[in-house]
FIDO-295054 format. One record per residue (C-alpha): residue in one letter; y, x, z. Coordinates in Angstrom, 1 decimal, padded with zeros to 4 digits. Layout:
REM FIDO-295054
A, Y, X, Z
...
END
This chain:
REM FIDO-295054
M, 011.6, 017.8, -019.4
V, 012.0, 015.2, -016.7
D, 012.2, 011.4, -016.6
E, 011.4, 008.4, -014.4
I, 009.6, 005.1, -015.0
W, 010.0, 001.8, -013.2
S, 007.4, -000.4, -011.6
F, 007.2, -002.6, -008.5
V, 005.0, -003.1, -005.5
Y, 004.1, -006.4, -003.9
A, 007.0, -008.2, -005.7
K, 009.9, -007.6, -007.9
Q, 013.1, -006.7, -006.0
K, 014.7, -010.1, -006.6
N, 011.5, -011.9, -005.4
I, 011.0, -010.1, -002.1
P, 010.7, -012.6, 000.8
A, 013.5, -012.6, 003.3
D, 011.2, -011.3, 006.1
R, 010.2, -008.2, 004.0
K, 013.6, -007.2, 002.6
G, 014.4, -003.6, 003.4
E, 010.8, -002.8, 004.0
T, 009.6, 000.6, 002.7
G, 007.2, 000.5, -000.2
V, 008.1, -003.1, -001.2
G, 009.9, -004.0, -004.4
D, 011.1, -001.6, -007.1
V, 009.4, 001.8, -007.2
W, 010.1, 004.7, -009.6
T, 007.7, 007.4, -010.7
W, 009.4, 010.7, -011.4
T, 007.6, 013.0, -013.8
A, 008.1, 016.5, -015.1
L, 006.2, 017.5, -018.3
D, 005.9, 020.9, -020.0
A, 006.7, 020.5, -023.6
D, 004.3, 023.2, -024.8
S, 001.1, 022.4, -022.8
K, 002.0, 018.8, -022.1
L, 001.0, 019.4, -018.5
I, 002.4, 017.1, -015.9
I, 003.7, 019.7, -013.5
S, 005.1, 017.5, -010.7
W, 005.4, 013.8, -010.0
L, 006.7, 011.6, -007.2
V, 006.9, 008.0, -006.3
G, 010.1, 006.9, -004.7
S, 013.4, 005.2, -005.2
R, 015.8, 006.0, -008.1
D, 018.3, 007.7, -005.8
A, 019.6, 011.1, -005.0
E, 017.2, 011.6, -002.1
S, 014.1, 011.0, -004.2
A, 015.5, 013.1, -007.0
T, 016.1, 016.0, -004.6
H, 012.6, 015.8, -003.2
F, 011.2, 015.7, -006.7
V, 013.2, 018.6, -008.2
C, 012.6, 020.8, -005.2
D, 008.9, 020.3, -005.5
L, 009.1, 021.0, -009.2
S, 011.0, 024.3, -008.5
D, 008.3, 025.4, -006.0
R, 005.6, 025.0, -008.7
L, 007.3, 027.2, -011.3
A, 006.9, 031.0, -011.5
N, 009.5, 031.7, -014.2
R, 013.0, 030.5, -015.3
V, 012.6, 027.4, -017.4
Q, 014.7, 025.1, -019.6
I, 014.9, 021.5, -018.4
T, 016.3, 018.4, -020.1
T, 017.0, 015.1, -018.4
D, 018.8, 011.9, -019.3
G, 022.3, 011.2, -017.9
H, 021.1, 009.8, -014.5
R, 023.6, 011.4, -012.1
A, 021.1, 012.1, -009.4
Y, 019.5, 014.8, -011.6
I, 022.7, 016.9, -011.7
E, 023.0, 017.2, -007.9
S, 019.3, 017.7, -007.4
M, 019.1, 020.5, -009.9
D, 021.6, 022.5, -007.8
A, 019.5, 021.8, -004.7
G, 016.2, 022.8, -006.3
F, 017.1, 025.7, -008.5
A, 020.5, 026.9, -007.2
G, 021.6, 027.6, -010.8
A, 018.5, 029.6, -011.8
V, 017.6, 027.2, -014.6
D, 018.7, 026.4, -018.1
Y, 019.6, 022.8, -017.7
A, 020.9, 020.3, -020.3
V, 021.5, 016.5, -020.3
L, 020.6, 014.4, -023.3
Q, 022.7, 011.3, -023.2
K, 021.7, 008.4, -025.5
L, 024.5, 006.4, -027.1
Y, 023.9, 002.7, -027.5
G, 025.3, 000.2, -029.9
D, 024.9, -003.5, -030.0
T, 022.0, -005.1, -028.2
A, 018.9, -005.9, -030.3
S, 017.7, -009.3, -031.3
P, 017.4, -011.7, -028.3
G, 014.3, -011.1, -026.1
R, 013.4, -010.4, -022.6
Y, 012.7, -006.7, -023.1
S, 014.8, -006.0, -026.2
P, 016.6, -002.7, -025.7
A, 020.0, -001.9, -027.0
R, 020.1, 000.0, -030.3
V, 020.4, 003.8, -030.1
I, 023.1, 005.0, -032.5
G, 023.1, 008.6, -031.5
T, 022.8, 011.2, -028.7
R, 025.1, 013.7, -027.0
K, 023.9, 017.0, -025.6
E, 025.6, 018.6, -022.6
C, 024.9, 022.0, -021.0
C, 025.0, 021.7, -017.2
S, 023.6, 025.1, -016.1
G, 022.6, 028.4, -017.7
H, 022.1, 028.7, -021.4
P, 019.7, 026.0, -022.7
D, 018.7, 026.3, -026.3
P, 020.1, 023.3, -028.2
K, 017.1, 023.1, -030.4
H, 014.9, 022.3, -027.4
V, 017.2, 019.8, -025.7
S, 014.9, 016.8, -025.8
T, 013.2, 014.2, -023.6
S, 010.9, 012.8, -026.3
Y, 007.6, 014.1, -025.0
V, 008.1, 012.9, -021.4
E, 009.3, 009.5, -022.7
R, 006.2, 009.3, -024.8
Q, 004.2, 010.2, -021.7
N, 005.8, 007.3, -019.8
L, 004.7, 005.0, -022.6
T, 001.2, 006.3, -022.2
M, 001.3, 005.6, -018.5
R, 002.5, 002.0, -019.1
M, -000.3, 001.5, -021.7
S, -003.0, 003.2, -019.7
M, -002.5, 001.6, -016.2
R, -002.6, -002.1, -015.7
R, -000.3, -001.6, -012.7
F, 002.5, -000.8, -015.0
T, 001.9, -003.6, -017.5
R, 004.7, -006.2, -017.5
L, 004.2, -009.9, -017.0
T, 000.8, -009.7, -015.3
N, -000.5, -009.9, -011.7
A, -002.1, -006.4, -011.9
F, 000.8, -004.7, -010.1
S, 000.0, -002.9, -006.8
K, 000.2, -004.9, -003.6
K, 000.6, -001.8, -001.4
V, 002.5, 001.3, -002.3
E, -000.4, 003.5, -001.0
N, -002.6, 001.9, -003.7
H, 000.0, 002.5, -006.3
I, 000.2, 006.2, -005.4
H, -003.6, 006.6, -005.3
A, -003.9, 005.1, -008.8
L, -001.2, 007.5, -010.1
A, -003.0, 010.5, -008.5
I, -006.2, 009.6, -010.3
Y, -004.3, 009.0, -013.6
F, -002.5, 012.4, -013.5
M, -005.7, 014.2, -012.5
H, -007.5, 012.7, -015.5
Y, -004.6, 013.3, -017.8
N, -004.2, 017.0, -016.8
F, -007.8, 018.1, -016.4
L, -010.3, 015.6, -018.0
R, -008.7, 014.3, -021.2
S, -008.3, 016.5, -024.2
H, -004.9, 016.2, -025.8
Q, -005.1, 015.0, -029.4
T, -002.8, 017.7, -030.8
L, -003.9, 020.5, -028.4
R, -007.6, 019.9, -028.8
V, -007.9, 021.0, -025.1
T, -006.6, 019.5, -021.8
P, -003.0, 020.2, -020.7
A, -004.4, 022.2, -017.8
M, -006.4, 024.4, -020.2
A, -003.4, 024.8, -022.4
A, -001.3, 025.9, -019.5
G, -003.9, 028.4, -018.2
V, -004.5, 026.5, -015.0
T, -008.2, 026.2, -015.7
P, -010.4, 027.7, -018.5
N, -012.8, 024.7, -018.5
L, -012.8, 021.0, -019.4
W, -013.3, 019.2, -016.1
S, -015.7, 016.3, -015.5
M, -015.5, 013.4, -013.0
E, -018.2, 015.2, -011.0
D, -015.7, 018.1, -010.6
V, -013.0, 015.7, -009.4
V, -015.3, 014.1, -006.8
R, -016.4, 017.5, -005.6
L, -012.7, 018.5, -005.2
I, -012.1, 015.4, -003.1
D, -015.0, 016.3, -000.9
E, -013.7, 019.8, -000.5
W, -010.1, 018.9, 000.0
P, -010.1, 018.9, 003.9
V, -011.5, 022.4, 003.8
H, -008.8, 023.6, 001.4
K, -006.0, 021.9, 003.4
E, -007.1, 023.8, 006.6
R, -007.6, 027.1, 004.7
F, -004.2, 027.2, 003.1
G, -002.3, 025.3, 005.8
I, -001.3, 022.5, 003.4
T, 000.9, 019.7, 004.8
E, 001.0, 016.6, 002.6
K, 004.4, 015.2, 001.9
R, 005.4, 011.7, 000.8
A, 008.6, 010.2, -000.4
S, 009.2, 006.5, 000.1
END
């Protein structure tokens, strides 16, 4: 399942100074995440805009990380539909879960509209209706917002540079996948997914950072970024 979560860098979009408007990495930023419902592993993530270009980068990266055909659920954001074709070329069981909203909730700055139902739509392949859901990835987005001050609303803890924002997310996802035992799994998501047999420590992460230049050269890794 796939979703995206909003944040901002330097200033909210409406408060960007005139001399910095249009500058890359300033204003609204979106973190795209893909989560495996069984292991709770964050398979892929990307920081970018909430547009078709970022969606395509993200979905293509997700496709490259999967060995088998999977079922994917997204919300009704149109960018997902086009990007799924680009990333999977139809070799995916893809469904959209569209929330139906009623009247808005009681007055308040962040009061969401009331959800009165959902609509499921098959977009590709043969997704199992019983597993058409975005609940786990939406809960993960809430965990992100509660765990990182950079995502907390109405504070001055937001990132001042997009590079810092991305670095903080990299540390968070590494900790989430490899160091933190999931409450219901009793192991880390990486262990549940078979990526590693062991619970990692911060020492393991630091050693991986030290060894990263060697691994990049050995495997010919080229780092990609989306803005």
